[in-house]
C-alpha positions in Angstrom: 156.1 155.7 13.1 156.1 155.9 16.9 154.0 154.3 19.5 151.0 156.7 19.1 150.1 155.6 15.6 148.6 152.3 14.6 149.0 151.4 10.9 147.7 148.6 8.7 149.1 147.3 5.4 151.8 149.0 3.4 152.3 151.2 0.5 155.3 152.7 -1.3 155.5 156.3 -2.4 158.1 158.7 -3.7 158.8 161.9 -1.8 159.2 165.3 -3.5 162.9 164.9 -3.4 162.8 161.6 -5.3 163.4 159.2 -2.3 161.3 156.0 -2.2 159.6 155.4 1.2 157.3 152.9 2.7 154.3 153.8 4.9 151.2 152.1 6.1 148.1 152.0 3.9 145.7 153.2 6.5 146.2 154.1 10.1 145.0 156.1 13.1 146.2 158.0 16.1 144.3 159.4 19.1 145.7 162.9 19.3 144.7 165.5 21.9 142.8 167.7 19.5 141.2 165.0 17.3 141.3 161.4 16.2 143.7 161.4 13.2 143.0 158.9 10.4 145.8 158.5 7.9 145.6 157.5 4.3 142.0 158.5 3.7 142.4 161.8 1.8 145.3 161.4 -0.6 143.3 162.6 -3.6 139.9 163.9 -4.6 138.5 160.3 -5.2 136.8 160.3 -1.8 135.2 163.7 -2.0 131.7 162.1 -2.3 132.1 160.3 1.0 133.8 163.2 2.8 130.8 165.4 1.9 128.5 162.9 3.7 130.8 162.1 6.6 129.9 164.8 9.1 132.1 167.3 11.0 135.7 166.8 10.1 138.8 168.6 8.7 141.4 167.2 6.3 145.1 167.5 5.7 147.4 166.0 3.1 146.4 162.3 3.4 144.8 162.8 6.9 141.3 163.1 8.2 140.7 164.7 11.6 137.6 163.9 13.6 137.0 165.7 16.9 134.0 163.6 17.9 133.6 160.1 16.6 130.0 160.0 17.6 129.3 163.0 15.4 130.2 161.4 12.1 128.3 158.8 10.0 130.0 155.5 10.9 128.8 153.8 7.8 130.3 156.5 5.6 133.5 156.3 7.7 133.6 152.5 7.1 133.2 153.0 3.4 135.9 155.6 3.4 138.4 153.3 5.2 137.4 150.4 2.9 138.0 152.5 -0.3 141.3 153.8 1.0 142.5 150.4 1.9 141.6 149.0 -1.6 143.3 152.0 -3.2 146.5 152.3 -1.0 147.4 148.8 0.2 150.1 146.9 -1.8 150.4 143.2 -1.3 154.0 142.5 -0.3 154.0 139.5 -2.6 153.0 141.7 -5.6 155.2 144.7 -4.8 
């Protein structure tokens, strides 16, 4: 994961080649071009929140925000909460 990414929780997933991996449920990394938030855009279930967030771009599972003060913080908190509840797997239940 490296020292530039902070991740919370855990989730298991299967890669395209069939290998099972483990990754964090949600995370963030302060990149030069934008703050990168991981685990927030895996599927279309958060389209309603993303539409209200403010200026951002997305990638597979990632949300990119150039200016944190330009987005709606309440919507961002809801997005993180929803993603945590969707992604995080309790290690005792997995």
